[in-house]
Structure formats: structure tokens, C-alpha cells
N, C-alpha and C positions, 0 to 999 in steps of 0.2 A: 516473699522476696529476702534474699539473704543479706547480711550486712557484712562488708569487708573491712576488717581492722588492718590499718596499715602503720600505726605507730604505738599506741598503748591500748590495752584492753584492761578493764577493771575485774576484779575477781566476781563480782556479781554479773557482770557481762559474760564472763566464761561460763559461769554455772548456767546462765540461760542458753548460751550458744551450745552447750553439750547436749541439750534437749532437741536439737534442731537436727534435721537430716544432712546438714551440710558436712562435707569432708573436713576433718579437723586433725592436725597433727601436733601433739604436744611434745616439747623437748625441754629437759633440764639441762642446763649449762653450768651448774654451780662449780666453783673452782677456787683453789687457794694456791697461789704463787709460791708459798713457802712449803707445803705440802701438796704435791700435785696428784695424789690419789685420794685426798679427803673429800673432794666433791662427789667422786663415784661412790665412796663409801656411804656418804649420807644419803645419796639417791637410793642406794640399794636398802637402806633401812626404812626410809619413808619417801615417797614421792607422789605427785598427783597421779591418780588411776589412768593408766593407758600411756604415760609419759616415757619417752625414750631419753636415753643420756647420750651426750656428745662431749667428749674430753677435749679441752682447748688445745693441748699439745698434740694428741693422737689424730684427732679427727678434723680439726678446723684450721691447722696450719700446715704449711709445707716444710720441707727439710732446711735446716739452718746450714750456712756455708761460712759462718764466722764473720761474714761482712753484710748480711741481709737482714739483721734484727733478731730479736728473740722469738717472736711470733710471725714469720714471714706468711704471706698468703699462700695457699696451696694452689696447685694447677686447678683452673677454673673447672674443666671437664671431669677431673677427679673427685673435686668436692661435689659436683652435681650428681655423679654416679653414686657418692655416699649419701645424698639426700634421696636419690631414686629409691635406694635400698631400704629406707624408712618409709616408703610409700608415697613420696610427694609426687602430685600432679599439678597440673597448671592451675586447677580450681580449688586446690587444698588451702585452707586457712591454717597458717603456722602460727602457734603461740609458744613463745620462748620465755623460760624464766630462770631465775637463780635465787640464792639466799645470801646475797652480797650487795643488794640494792641496785641490781639492774646492770652492772658493766658487762658480764659475760652474756646475758640475755640480748643486751643492745649489740654485742659484738656478732652475735648469730644473726640478728635482725640485719644489721648492715650487710653480713655476708650473702644472706638470701637475695637481697636487693641488688647486690653485686652481681648475682646470677641471673638477675631479670624477673625474680619472683616478688610481686607486689603485695600479695595478701599474707604479710607477716606482722606480727606485733608482739610487744613485750608485756607480760602480765605485771601490772603495775603494783609494786609492792611484794612482788614474788611469793613464795611459798607462805610467808607470815600472813600476808593479806588474803590468801586463799583460805587459810585455816580460820582466820577471824571471820570470814564470811560465811563459815559453816561448811566450807569443802572438805570432802573426804581425803584421806591419805591411804596409800597402799604400799605394801611391801612385797607385792607379787611381781614377778618378772614378767615384763610387757612382751607379749608374743611378737615374733618377727612377722611384720606384715607382708602382703603382696607387693612386689616391687611397683613403683609408680612410673609414669611414663613422662615426667618432667623433662623439658628441653630448655637449655639456656637460652636467654634473649638478650636484647640490648641492656647494658648494666644501668640501673637506676641509682648506683652509688659512685660518683666520680672519684678518681684516684690522681694523685700526682707522685712522681718518683724524685728520688734525691737530687739528681743532676737538674732536673727541670725546676725544682724548688729552690736549688742554690741559685740558679741563673735569675729566679724572679723574687729574691729576697728583697724586701722594701716596696714591692708593689702589691703583695697580698697580705691580708690580715691572717697571721698565723696564731692559733689558740692552742696552748698546751694544757692538757687535762690532768696533770700530775699535781700532787700536793705541793703547797707552796715551798716548803723547805727544799724539796728536790728540785723545783724549778729554779730556785735561787742558787742552787749548787751547794748548798750547806751540807747536805748529805748525799750519798748515792749508794744505796744498798744492792743495786742490781746490775748497773751498767758499767762500762769501762771507765768513764770519766764522768765528773758532775758538771752541771750546768744545763744551759738551754740554748736552743737555735736563736741566733741573734734577731731581733725584732718580735719575738713571739710574745703574747700576753698570756697570763696565767688565769685559767678557769677550772678550778678544781671540780672535778666531776660530782663529787658528793654534795656540791652546792645546789645541785638540780633537785635535791630531795628534800622533803619536809621531815619533821620529827617522827612521823609515822613510816619513814621508808618508802613513801610513794612520791612520785614527780610532784613538783609544785605546780600551782596553776598555770596555764599557758600564758596568761597575760602578765604574771610576774616574771616568767622566763624570758618572754619576748623583751620586755623592758631592759632586763639585766643584759641579754645578749646584744641588744641594739646599741648600749652603751659602749661595747667593745668593737663594733662594726666601723662607724663612720670613719672615713668617707666611702667604706667599701659595701657593696651588696654582698648578700649570702654567697652568691656564686663566686665571689673572689676571696671566700674564707677556706682556709685549708686548717683541719683538726689534726693533732698528733697528741703522742703521750710518751710512755717508755716504750711501748712496743706494738702500737697500733690497736689495743683492746679498749682501754677505758676511753679513749678519744671517741669512741662509737657512742658512748653515753652522752656526751655534748652533742654529737650529730642528731641523735634521737630527741634530745631536749629541743634542739632548734626545729626540727621537723614538727614536733609536737606543738611548738609555739608558733607555727606558721612561717617559719624562716628557712625555706627549703633550698637545696641546691648546693650546699657546701661539699668539699672535698675532703678526703682522708689521704694523709701520708702514711702508708701502712708501715713502712720500716721505722718511722718515728725515732725517738732519741736513741734507742739502742742500736739502730743501723746509722744514724748520723753520726754518733759519737765515736764510732769505730774507725772512722777515717781521719788521721790527724790533720789532713789537708782542709777539712771543712771547718768553718769558724764556730766559735763557742762564746757564749756570753754567760756572765754570772751576776748575781744581784738581783 
């Protein structure tokens, strides 16, 4: 009987899984917002054997209009076709990883759930944890697989759009995954204006990690997120960040902690802040 991984998978679990006959798809998502080609370069130098690479801008985002944020969601069927080209089937276990503590792996985790694919997990600790566990690396080009037959299903990842969020401000618990100084509006290196959405609480995504770069124990994460929730249930929580990417790290942490059902505001601050009619808070 095979095991399905739906949130995190450890390096030792992945090493064992690779010895099983189960269909497995490894995807590296490493990325650098300041140097958008860096992730692909390091992937080509060394990666998990058999892993494919997906580029944040090119493969997992749709076209920008100037008003839909820096990393808008792609067309759902277009992204499903991209995943089929990597061999995705209904029964495939997908494992995503990066070298930045999991935000880009978590983004792909969220997106596959958005397509309705449940068997997807993030390699806890990324490439560093893999090598620490004795996992090999390769610089060989991964062959193009036979196309898969994946078909989109009902989304497992709720979303909310800007107008609906604006109408419900004050009734939802909004959690912002950016660094504290960006949340407070003291600096803004990427977007048109500084600040945050009124009523949001700040939970920097890196607070989900321990010193070893792996996710902290589920019980610790649950206790910390529960302090942010009252009187809201997880289903009344909306996650956002700068552009809808690192917020997925908080979504993954909550799922790992048994607090399932939160939504993502995909446009996040980069979309919200481009409309001067929307309210902005600082401090």
C-alpha cells in the first residue's frame, strides 16, 4: 500500500519513496526575485536526480496587466497542460522543493491543489536536507517524460479576489506573510506603495522554520497560528503577501498544523496597492 504525502515529506521519506513503484514527479522551484535566472542556473548545476524545473515567472504565473499583481495566477487549463507535459497523472505523487526555505515549493504545492491534485508535498528543508540525508545530486538533463493524462478537478485551495476582500474587510482574519518592516510600511523594495491591507496581522513566513531550515513541529505552529485566529475559524482566514507566493508558506504551515481550509488572496499587496481607491494602513 502506497502512502500519499499531502503537506510535507522528509528527505528520508523521499529516499524511501524513490525505491517504490509509485509514480513520482520531482520539481525544483528555486527562485530569486532579484535575479530571476538564478534558480534555473543552480538547478542546471546540481539538482535531485530526475527533477524538472519550473520557473516562477515563466511557468507558474499568467501575464501581468499592471493591475493584477506581480505574480498573477495563470489560466487554470494552461497550467494543467504544463503539468501534463511533465507527466502528471491523477495518481502521481508530486514533490516540490527549493533552496530558499520552501516558499517557492509551497507556491507550487498550492497551485497543484488549486488544480485539484491532492498528492503533492514539499520537501521539508529542501535541497540542503536532501544532501544531509545522503541523497545524491545530478547535473544531467532530465529527459522529457511521456505526457500525463491529468484532468483538473474541484479546487482544493480556496481563493478570494480583491473586490470581495474589500467588501469583507473586518469580517475575515487577514494574515500577511511579508517581513515586518515591509508590513509596517517602513520599506517597500518591490511594489508601488508601502503599507498593508487594513486589519491584517503580520506572520513572516520564515517564522515557520527552525534553525535547520525545516518546518517547526506541527504543535508549535498550531499554537502560534491559533493565537492569530480568534474568533475566526481557519475557513475565515485569508493569506496574502507581496504577490501571492510566500503566503503559500503560511497556508502550508497551517495545513501541516491541522488548521485546514484557509484561502489565498492571489493578487496580494502588489495588486491591492496599485489601485489608489483601496485603503492602506501603516504601522
